N, C-alpha and C positions, 0 to 999 in steps of 0.2 A: 504494500500500500504506500502511496505517495505521502511524504511528510508535508505538512502545511506550516508555513512560517506564522509567527504571531501576527505580523502585520497583514497577512493574507487571510487570517482566520475569519475576519468579517465577511469575506467573500464566500465562505463555505456554505452558509445557509442559502445564499442566493443561487449558488451553483447547484446545490442539491435540489432546489426548486426547479431549476431549469432542466435537470436530469429527469425529474419526475414528470415534467411537462413533456419531455421528449419521449418518455415511455408510453404516454397515453395520447400522443398527437394523432391527427387525422390524415392529411393528404400523403402523397407519395414521399415527400421529404420529411413529413412529420409522423410517418407511420411507425408503430411499435415494431420491434424485432419479432422474429418468428416465434419466440417464446414469450413475447410480451414484456421482456425485461430490458429493452434497450432501444436506442434510436437507430434509425437507418436513414440513409440519404447521403448527399454530397455537400462538400464545402469547397468552393473555388477561391484560391488565393493567387495573387500575382503581385509583382512589384520589385522592391529592392533586393539585389543580390546579397547585400550585407545582412538584411533582416531574414532572408530566406532560411538560413540554417537554424535560426531561432524558432521560426514557425514550424519548420520541419521537425525539430526536436519536440515541440509541443504536440505535433500530430502523432509522432511515434509513441509518446507517452500516453496520449489520449486513446490510441488504438487499443491499449490494454484495458481501458475502461469502457469504451464504446466501439467494439470491433465492427459494428454494422455501419459505421460512418466512414466514408472515404474522403479524406482531405487531400486535395491536390495543390502543390505549391510550385508556381512558375516564377521565372526571374527575368522580367523584361526591363528591369530598372525602375527606380521610383517614379520617374516621369511616365514611362510606358505602363506601369501599373495603374497610375491614376487615369490614364486614357481608357484602359479597359474597365476600371471601376466606375468611372463617370458615364460610360456607355452601358452600364448595367450588366456587364459580362462576368463580374466577380462579386463575391460576398465580402471579401477582405482585401484591402490593399496594404502590403508591407511598404513602409516608408522610412528612409534614413534621414528625412527632413520633414518639416511641416508642409502641408499642402500650400501651393502658391495661389494667389488671388485668381489668376486665370483658370487654374484647375478647379478651384472651388466654384467659379462661375459656370464652368462646363457641367459640373455636377448639378448645380442649381437649374441650369437650362434644361437638363434632362430629367429633372424632378427627383434626383437622387439625394436623399438626406442621409447624413452619416454622423458617426461619432468618432472623434480622435481619442485614442487611448495610448498613453506612454507605457511601454512594455519592457524596456531594458535600457542599458547604457552601453556605449562603445567608445573606444579611443581610436579615432582614425589614425592609422599608423603609417609612417614613412619607413620604407624598407630598402635595403641595399643588398648587394651580393655578399655572401659570407666571406669572400676574399678581401672585401673592402675593409682595410684597417686604418683608414684616415678619417672617415666621416662618422665618428662616434657620437657626436652631438652637432646639430645644426640649428642656427637661429632662424627666426621667421624671415629675416632679411635675406639670409643665404638661400632659403627655399624660394623666396620671391625672385632672387637673381636667377635661379635655375628654371622656375616654372612660369614666370611672368611672360606676357605676350611679346614684350620687347626682346626676350631672350631667343626668340625663334631665329635660327640660322646664325646667331652670333655667339651665344654661350654654348659651346660644344665640347668643352673639356673641363675636368674637375679643377684644374689649376686656375681657371678663370673665376671660379667661385671663391677660392682662397689660395694664395700663392704657395702656401705650405702643402697643398694637395698635389698629387702627381699629375702629370700630363696624360691622363687616362680619359678616353672619349666618354662623354655622357651618353647613356642609352636609356631612354625614358619610357615608362609604362604607367598606365593608370586607368581610372574609370572613364567610361564614355559619357556623352552628353545627356543620355537618358537616366543617368544614375544620380541619386541624391548625394552620393559620396562626391561626385564631380562638383555639384553645386556647392556643397559644404567646403570642400577643399579649396576651390577657386576663390570663394568669398573670404575664407579665413586667411589664406596665404597671399592672394593677389588683390584683395580688397573689393572684388566685384564678382558676382556669380557669372560663370562662363568665360571669364578672362583668363586665357591660358595660351601658351605657345601651341601651335598646331603640329609641330614636328615631333610628336611622341606617338606611341602606339596605344590607342584607346580601346577599351573593351568593357562591355557590361559583365563579362565573365572574369571574375577575379583570378581564376586559374591561369588565364592567359598572362596576367601580370606576374604571377608566381613563376611560371615557366620562363618568361622573358628575363626577369631579374636574376633567377638562378643560373641562367645560361650566359651571362655577360658580366665580366669583372667590374665594369664601370656603370652597371645598371642601377636604376632607382625606380621605385614605384610607390603607390599609395593605395591602401584599402583598409578595411576594418581590422580591429585588433584580433578577432577570432581567427581570421585567415593567416595573420602573421604568426600566431601561436601554433596553429595547426601545421604550419610549414616551417617550423623553427630550423630545421636542418637545411632548408633550401634558401631561406632569406634571413636577413638580420635586421632587427628593429633598431632604428636610430633614435637617440634621445633628442628631445626638442626643447630649445630654450625660448620660451615665450616672453622673456624679459626678466625673469627671476631665477635664472639658472637652468641647468639641464635636468629634464624630467623624463622618465620612461613611462609609457602608457601602462597602466595597471588598474585593477579594481580600486585600489586605494586612491591613486592620483586622479582618476576620473571622478570618483564620487566626492572627493574633497575639493575638486575644482583646481588643483595645481597643474594638471595636464591641460594647459591652455595654449592656443585656442582650439585644439583638436579633439577635446572631449565633447561628447554629444549624446543626447537622448535619442532613442529609437521608438517608432510608433507602428501601431496598426490602425487602419481606418475600417470601420464596420458599417455596412449598409443597414440602416435602421429598419427599413421595411422587411428586409430578408431576415434579420435577427428576430423580428416579431413573429414571422410566419414559418420559419424553418427551425424546427427544434434541434436538428443536427448542428446547425450553425450556433444556435444559442448555447447548446451544451459545450461546444468546442471553445467558444470565446470565454465562457465562464470558467471552464477548466484551465485555460491558458492563464488567465489572471490569478486564479486561485493558487496555481503552482508556479508563479513567475520565477521564484528563486531557483527551484530545481530545473526548470526549463533553461534558465540562463546558465546555470552550472553545466548542464548537459551539452550546451552549444558553445561553451567557452566565452560567454558574454558576461557583462557586469550587471548584477541585479539592481533593482530600484532602491533608492534611498527611502527612508521612512516618509519623507515629505512627498516624494514621487509616488509611493505606494498609496498614500492618502488621496493624491490626485487621481490615480487610477481607479480607486474605489468610487470616487465621485463621478468619474466618467462612466463607469459601468452602471452606476445607479441611474444616470441620466439616460443611458441606452435602454434600460428597463422601463423607463417612463413612469 
């Protein structure tokens, strides 16, 4: 049986109610299981490749509780996920940034009402090749020198970033434009969402960045902390100096705010009408929130602070209406 944290305990009763409703629901997606003891149906999720392992971990744990529910998790990036979500194609949109005004308007135009729920934390990580023994810590200014739009075609070697660095060619990899990670990184490092040099290898698939960085001595990339930790033998995490000294991304530094400016909350967006009508979706969302600590641990993410957990409870309450 899954252990429930103290701060998630308040969700247990609500989740239990949702499971009970799932067991006695009516339509195809609300139908009780063959033995009348569980929900059946589907839950469609798309969005952030950063948040996907988190939602996938929740789905795997949930399967032990409700084996009749099929949760599918796709990864078209935060922006791509919102496009599908606002078109009514998905129940949940995984997001590594808050929804933008134009995306919210698209949902409104389509009559899609939703609830934003903070679900975990992440430290957006800068990584280099394991052979790189010179870039142990980089400042925001140095990262801007490397990644700023003006660097395109001009900053091509590590010694242009710092004269003490070797004359090793820069080989850059990172998130594509549909990714919330792209938006967050460009805003935090270059001061404007979307502002970045074009001569790097972009991808919504973080495994492409892992492969690229691991295969080139002068390579650098950026993605969520969980990917960096999962691929510790292939990439090396760089400490970041946000103005108060070098800090490594970790649970402690993200939660206490010292890993700045690259520590960030992660979200799921839930279709309100689908939640009300689909007991499978209702059960999954309630389970996800109830067990956020274990889900975060399973997926190598950082769980919510007490304050964030209280916010999540409020968001779930608003979703229940």
